[in-house]
N, C-alpha and C positions, 0 to 999 in steps of 0.2 A: 466541235459541232455546236449551232447553234439549237439554243433551250427551245421546248417546245410552249415552254410558255409566253414568248415571245409572239404578237402577231406579225404574220407577213403582212407587209404593205402594199407591196404588190404580187401580181400574176404575172411571173416574167418581167418584161421587160414593161408591160401596161398600164394603165393606170391604177389608181389606189380602190381595193373593193369596198364598196360598201360598208363592209364587217369589219375593214380595217381600220376607216373612220371613224364608227362607232366606238370600237374597244382602242385604236391606238392616238386619237385625236378628239375626239367629240367630249371623253371626260373631264381632262384639264381645261378645256375652254370653258367647260359649264361651272366645274368648281370655283374658276377664276371668278366669273359673272357670279356667281352665288353669294362670293366674295365680299364683292364691292357692293351689292344690292343688300347685304345685311350690313355692312358697317356704317352703308348711306341712311338706313332705317334706323342703328343705333345713335347716329348722328343728329338723326332729327328729334329724336326724344330725347335728346341730352342737351341743346340749346336751345334755349329761350328769348323769344322774340321774333323780328321780322326774318332774324338770316337763317332761322334754322333750317331752313328748306334746302339751302344751299351750301351750308358746313361743309358737307364731304367734299362738294365739287370745287369749291374757293380753293386758293394755292394756301391762304391765311390758316384756314382750319384743318391744314397738314402739318403745321408747323409749330414747334415747339425748341424750347432754350436752346438745348444742342444743336438742332437744326440752322439756328443762325451762324454757327459755328459753320459746318458743314457749307453753307452759304458761300460764306466769307472766304473759304479754303477756295473754293471752285471759282469765286472771281477773281482773287489776287491774290494767293496763296498763303503761305505762314507766314506769321508775325508773333515776336514776345517782345513784352516791355515791363517794366516796372509803372504799375499801375498809378502811382502818385506824379508819374512825368505827366500824366494826360488829365488826372482826374486827382487835384488836389486832397480833396476831401477823403478818397478812397483811401483804405486798409493798405498798408504797405505791403503789398505782395505780388506775384507776379501775373499779369493779364495778357492776353491773347492767346491765339487757336491750334498751339502746339500740343494741345492735350485729345485732339482727334485725329483718327487717320486718314490718307490720301484715296482708298479705293473709291468708295461713292463720290466725294467731290469731284475727282478726276473722270469718272463717269458724264457725270453731271457737266462738265468744261465740256467734253466730248459733243455730248449732244447740243448744246448751246450754239454749237457752232454752224447747227442748221438755221440760225436766226432765231431759235425760241427764247425766251427771257429763262434766266434761270433759274427762278420759282417752277417754272411747267417743266422746264428741263427735269429738274429734281420728281418730281410727281411723272413724269414717264418714264425715267431710270426705274423707279420703285414700285410703279404697274407692270413694266417688263420683266423684272426680276420676280415679281412675285408670280407671274403667269409662268416665266420658266422652273419657279420653284414646284408649282404643279405639274409639268411637263415631263420634269427628272424624275418627281417623285413615282410619278404614274410608270415611266420607265421603271424605275427599282422594283417598284410594284409587281412587275412582270406585265404589265400593259392589258390585262385579260380583266373584262368588266364582271364583279359577281358580287356576292353579300359581304365579302372580307374586304376586295379592295375599293369595294364603292363607301362602304361604311368608313373604310380608313381614311380616304378623301373626303368624306363628309368631314370628317374630325378633324381635317387641318384645315378646312374653309373655317372653322371657330377654334383655331389653335389657341390655346392657353399664350396670351401676350400677342398674339396676331395683330392686335390692332396698330400695331407700329408696323408690319410688312405694309399698310397704305402710307406712314408718314413720310417725311422729308428726315429719315435718318437710316442709318446703311443698314439696317435689319432683314430688309429682304434680299440686298444685295449679298450681303455674307452667308443666308442663309443657303441661298442658289449656289453660291461659290463649294458649300461644305458639301451639299450634294451631287454638285458635279465632279468632287473628289471623291464620293463615294462610288460615285457609278464609273470614275477610273479607277477605281479599285477593283469593282465589281469586273469588269471589263478586260481588266488585266493591263492596261495602258497607264504605264507609269508617266508618262509625259500629261493626260489629261488630269490624273491626280494630281500631279505637280502644279499643273495650272490652275486647279480647282483651290487646291490649299495657296498657293501665291495672292489667288484675291481675296481667299476668307481671312487673311494673316494681313494683308494690305487694307482692310475694311476696317477690321476692330479689333482690340487686343483676343479678346474670347475665341475670335477665328485661328489664334494660334494655335489651338487645341489641334490642328489639322496638321501641325508637325509632330508632334507627340505618336499622332496616330500613324502617321506614316512611318517613321520609325518605328515602330511595332510592328506594322504591316509587315516585316519579313517574317512573321511569326505566323502568320494566316492567311497571309495574301501570296499572288506570283507562283502557285503550286506545280504550275508547269513545268518550272524552271529548277534548277537544280540551287543548292545554300551560297553557293557565289554570286549566281545573278540572283537572286532573291536578296541578299544584304545588299549588292548593288542600285538594285532599283529602291528598297527602300531608302537609303542612305541618299540616292540622287532626288528622288519625290522630294523628301522632307528635307534636301539642302536648297531644293528651291523655292519650295512653301517658304522656310525660313528668309528668302531675300524679299517677300514679302513685309517682314520687319525691318529688315535693312531699305529698303525703299522707302517706305514711312519716316526713319531716322535718317536717311540720306537727304531728303527733300526738308526736313527740319530744320538741319544741319546747313543747307544750303541757304537759307531763311534767315539764320537766325546765327550762325556760326558757331553753334553750340552741339555737340552730340547728344546732351545731355539736355535739352529742353525739354524733351517728354515730362522725365523725370522730376526736371525740377519743376514746372509748372502744379504738375499734380502733389508735390511734398508741400508747395509754395500755397498752393490758393485751396487746395481741395484735402490737404491733410492725409494724401493717398501714397504711403510709401511704403516698401517692406510687405513681407506677407503678415496677414492678419490671423486669430482663432477666427476659424470659421462659424462655429458656434454662438461665439459672441456676436458677429456680426449677421448671422441668421434673428437673431432677438433683436437685433438694432434696425436690421428690415422691416421684421415685422411690427415693431412698435411704431414705426416713425409716422409721425400725426398729418400724414396729407390731409386728412379734414380740415385742419384747425389753421396749418400754414399755408395751405392755398384754396380756403374754400371761398367758392363765388359770393359776388354780393347780392343782395335781394332775395325773391324768391327763384328756388330752385324746382327745375320738374322734377316730376316723382321719380325716375329712373335715376338721374345724380343724388338726388336727398338718400337714397337706399343702399348707394354704390360708394361712398367717401372711406370706405374701410377696405375695398374690396382686394386691396394687395393683399392683407392678410390670406383671405381665400383662395389668391394667386397661388400662395408662397406652399399652403396645404398641396393646393390642387398640381400643382410643377412637381411637387414632393412623390405624390400618389403616382404621376405618370414615372415619373425616373424608376421607381420600386413596382413599376409595371413592365418596362420596358426589361429590367434587368432578372424579374421572374422570368418572362418570356423563355430570353437569352439561357437561362439556368434549365428549364423546362426543354428547351429544344436539344440545348444539349448533353441533355441525361438520356433524351428519347434517342436521337439521332446521333450521338456520340462526335456530331463536330456543327459547327454554323457554317453559313456562308461567308467570304470573304467581307461582303457588303455589309453583313449584318454584323458581323464583330466591328467593322468599321464604325456604323452607325452605334452600335451599345458604349464603345468607347468613347465617341464624342458626345452622347448625349450624359454621361456620367460626370465628363470634364468639364461639359458646357454647363451643367449644373450648380458644379463645385467652386469653380474660377471667379466668380464673381466674390462669391464668397472670401475666399482667399485674396483678394485685391483690395474689398473694401467698400464694393458698390453697392450702398445700401439703399441710394436714390435712384438706381438704373437695374437693377438686378432683373426687375420684371420684363424689361424687355430686351434685356441679353438672352434671358432662359428662351424665348422665342426661338431661337434656334434650335432647341433641342426639337424642333420639327422634323430635324434627320432620324429620331426614334420612330418615326411612324412606320421606316423600313419594317421594323420588328412589330408593330402594332396589328399587322396586317394577320400577324399568327394567331391571334387574341380569338376567344370563342363569342359570338356577337353577343352571347348576354355579359360579355363584358362591354366590348365596344359600343351596346346601345347606349347603358347606363354615361359611360364616358363622353360619349357624342353629348348627352343631354347636359353632363356638369359643365362638358366646356362648352357648351352654348349659352349656358346663363350666366357663367365666368366669362365668356366674351363681350355680352352686353355689358354688363356692370364695370370690366375695366376701359371699356370703350367710352361709357358716361364718363368716367374719371379721366379720359383724354380729352375727349369732346369738350369737357366743361374747364379745363383747364385746370384742372388739377392736378394730373400727372406734370412731370416732366420730362 
């Protein structure tokens, strides 16, 4: 049976009703446009000089360190070499682009086949995926406009770390893939869940949390089936999702001849190998001196001057968001004795996304990886508006602060 919370987009075989357009299609469009508008305003307030008015609309304004690697993968594929072979004065470590996953670059390459430059293609992919995030989230919220869903969508517009939804990074693409995975679990479609999981794992290492969630889905999803079928669907969807990692490894092997290319460059160039102590990594991430290492020269705009340590408040806000999602799930579980399949999926993914960067040692990139906790908004819709409104205010302020760090070139 269809859920009553889902709007009927058509009457019989006729045209969509005006009410269906309002409830089903307009809110994600408005959220996407609002996100671009707010980000443009933050960019204008963050960049001094004549170029401030066009920073958001230029491809250069959306590129940061790792963007170059993603673009190089899209253009020429993977490579790995000893740095001193090309740069005699460079430390004797491994260079190349095999530390970055192929999902996003391959999408960029596909769009560039239409004749667009790789840089413009990267922006097109990012913005299209961001719109997709709002559209799929709206579906998961029930596609019914009300205080709870409207405020939840508004929080998504200024989600912590969401400035990277507009950058040449795989964050928007990976988040969309995770939401599609959750939607597949909700609909009982293991193929849709598997496809979302595959793309999430192919976009970023953090996206591999979808594999673990799908393994556990046997215990909370596919409830119309018996246990053998539930186990089969969970196992099959997790196996397909894991192939996203295998695809990334295969592409790297094809280019370098080494199955351990990713691990090699991570250990040699970035000192990231094995499992870290998460609380030590949280402290290192909190104390990292962005404002000293990457402080722009000259006079700084007011917003940038007051945002150079915004990664610290970002960590606190991310932790609060995680606790809110967990608390909401616990309350709903106590009251209703069960959670929906999509609620379990969102809970598991949110907790895992928060923790993985600290176990992996990503002290300079956790803030953008945490943006994929966007999936936790599936549960935030059930929070009282007396909590949602302050959360929206906090996220709005933090979005401006972290956005200022980004557009000023302080963040990587």
